[in-house]
C-alpha positions in Angstrom: 0.0 0.0 0.0 1.6 3.2 -1.0 1.5 6.1 1.6 0.5 9.6 0.4 2.3 12.7 1.4 1.5 16.3 0.2 4.2 18.4 -1.5 4.1 21.8 -1.5 6.2 24.1 -4.1 7.1 27.6 -3.3 5.3 29.0 -6.5 2.0 26.7 -6.9 0.0 24.7 -4.5 1.2 21.1 -6.3 0.1 17.8 -4.9 2.2 14.8 -5.3 1.7 10.9 -4.4 5.3 9.7 -3.5 5.5 5.9 -3.1 6.7 4.6 0.2 10.6 3.7 0.2 9.5 0.1 0.6 8.7 0.1 -3.1 11.5 0.5 -5.9 13.1 4.1 -6.8 11.8 5.4 -10.0 14.9 4.9 -12.5 16.1 8.6 -12.4 16.1 8.5 -8.8 17.9 5.2 -8.7 20.3 6.9 -11.3 21.0 9.4 -8.9 21.6 7.1 -5.8 23.9 5.0 -8.1 26.3 7.9 -8.8 26.7 8.5 -5.3 30.6 7.8 -4.7 30.9 5.6 -1.6 33.4 6.3 1.6 35.3 3.4 0.6 35.6 4.5 -2.8 37.1 8.2 -1.8 39.3 6.4 0.5 37.3 7.3 3.7 36.8 4.8 6.8 33.7 4.1 8.3 32.5 5.4 11.5 32.3 3.6 14.8 28.5 3.0 15.0 29.0 2.4 18.8 29.4 6.3 19.2 27.0 7.5 16.7 23.2 8.9 17.3 21.0 7.3 15.1 17.9 9.4 13.9 15.3 9.7 11.5 15.2 11.9 8.6 12.8 14.8 8.7 14.4 17.6 6.8 16.7 18.5 4.0 19.3 21.2 5.2 21.9 22.7 2.6 25.2 23.7 3.6 28.5 25.2 1.9 32.3 24.7 2.5 32.3 28.2 3.4 36.1 28.3 2.0 37.1 28.5 -1.4 37.6 25.3 -3.6 39.6 26.0 -6.8 39.6 24.4 -10.1 41.8 21.5 -10.0 41.6 20.7 -6.5 41.2 17.1 -5.4 37.9 16.6 -3.9 39.0 12.9 -2.9 41.9 14.6 -1.2 39.7 17.2 0.6 37.2 14.5 1.8 40.0 12.4 3.7 41.6 15.6 5.1 37.9 16.7 6.5 37.6 13.2 7.6 40.6 13.5 9.5 40.3 16.9 10.8 36.5 15.9 12.0 37.7 13.1 14.2 41.1 14.2 15.3 40.4 18.3 16.0 36.8 18.4 16.4 36.6 14.9 18.0 32.9 14.1 16.0 31.9 11.1 14.8 33.1 11.8 11.0 32.7 14.3 8.5 29.6 16.2 9.9 27.6 16.2 6.2 26.2 13.1 4.9 26.6 14.1 1.2 29.3 16.5 -0.2 28.6 18.0 -4.0 31.9 19.1 -6.0 32.4 21.2 -8.5 31.8 18.7 -10.9 28.4 17.9 -9.5 29.8 14.6 -8.5 28.0 13.4 -5.3 29.8 12.0 -2.6 28.9 9.8 0.7 29.9 11.2 4.1 28.8 10.5 7.4 26.2 7.7 7.1 22.6 9.0 6.7 21.6 6.9 9.9 23.4 8.9 12.0 22.8 12.5 13.1 25.4 15.4 12.0 27.1 17.7 13.5 27.8 21.5 13.2 29.7 24.5 14.7 26.7 26.2 15.4 24.1 25.8 18.0 21.4 24.1 16.1 20.5 20.6 16.5 21.1 18.7 13.3 19.4 15.5 14.7 16.4 14.6 12.0 18.5 16.6 9.2 20.1 15.2 6.0 22.9 17.5 5.6 24.3 18.4 2.3 27.5 20.5 1.8 28.3 22.1 -1.6 32.3 22.7 -1.9 33.1 26.2 -2.3 32.2 30.0 -0.4 29.1 31.1 -1.8 29.7 34.4 -0.1 32.3 35.1 -2.8 31.3 32.9 -5.9 28.4 31.5 -7.5 27.4 27.9 -7.7 27.6 26.3 -11.1 24.9 24.8 -13.0 26.4 21.1 -12.4 26.3 21.8 -8.4 22.7 22.9 -8.7 21.5 20.1 -10.9 23.4 17.7 -8.6 21.9 19.3 -5.4 18.6 19.1 -6.7 18.7 15.3 -7.9 20.2 14.5 -4.4 17.6 16.3 -2.6 14.9 14.6 -4.8 16.2 11.3 -3.8 16.1 12.2 -0.4 12.7 13.3 -0.5 11.3 10.2 -1.9 13.4 7.9 0.4 12.7 9.5 3.5 9.0 10.9 2.7 10.1 14.5 3.2 8.3 17.4 1.6 10.1 19.9 -0.5 8.8 22.7 1.6 11.0 21.3 4.3 14.0 22.1 2.5 16.0 25.0 4.0 19.7 26.4 4.5 22.0 26.1 7.5 21.2 29.8 8.1 17.6 29.2 8.7 18.1 27.0 11.9 21.1 29.3 13.1 21.7 32.9 13.6 25.5 31.9 14.1 25.9 31.8 10.5 25.7 32.9 6.9 25.8 29.4 5.7 25.1 28.4 2.7 26.2 31.9 1.3 24.3 34.4 -0.1 24.8 33.3 -3.8 23.4 29.3 -2.8 21.1 30.6 -0.5 19.3 32.7 -3.3 18.1 29.4 -5.0 16.0 28.5 -1.9 15.1 31.7 -0.9 13.5 32.3 -4.5 12.1 28.6 -4.4 14.2 27.2 -7.3 15.7 24.4 -5.9 12.1 23.3 -4.2 10.5 23.6 -7.4 13.5 21.8 -9.3 13.1 19.0 -6.5 9.3 19.0 -7.1 9.7 18.7 -10.9 12.0 15.7 -10.4 9.4 14.1 -8.0 6.5 14.5 -10.4 8.3 13.3 -13.6 9.2 10.0 -11.5 5.6 9.3 -10.8 4.0 6.5 -12.8 1.8 7.9 -15.9 
């Protein structure tokens, strides 16, 4: 039996019927899941489950790296360094984000989605699927590959966890201590672009 959730876009009152996660993913969303680069593939190591806080995804929250990410920088080396810093300096379980998107729109697995993330600010990320896009979007613009990958990933997460696109927000929506995900990426939340793109992907995945 398929479950129903109502999905609203920022620009229209639109209702979608989303299959429960027990059903197979539609092909387009399955393709997104299949192209995610695993922790093992980028040279990371799994977190210790005994130290993890399990949670249930209810929100999708967008972050930026907050630092320049120049063309030619190795994203896999960046992830390995981020994992080491997160564990050894911050004493966190793992990379704070569940997914990371590079300049070419590749999606990398970070912390297991089953475990709550971490943050340098005061909000509690329990229940949030955390997506980081590399770059400092106070200074530069996200490119189209990054925006497309962000919408693809958000649609996948919305389908898998029955999360309405209306609950997609940026880090700064939960904390006054940050400008994350940066003004140039946040505008795609503020103007409804990302939520609309997610809704279109979900809509197109429904049976005809």
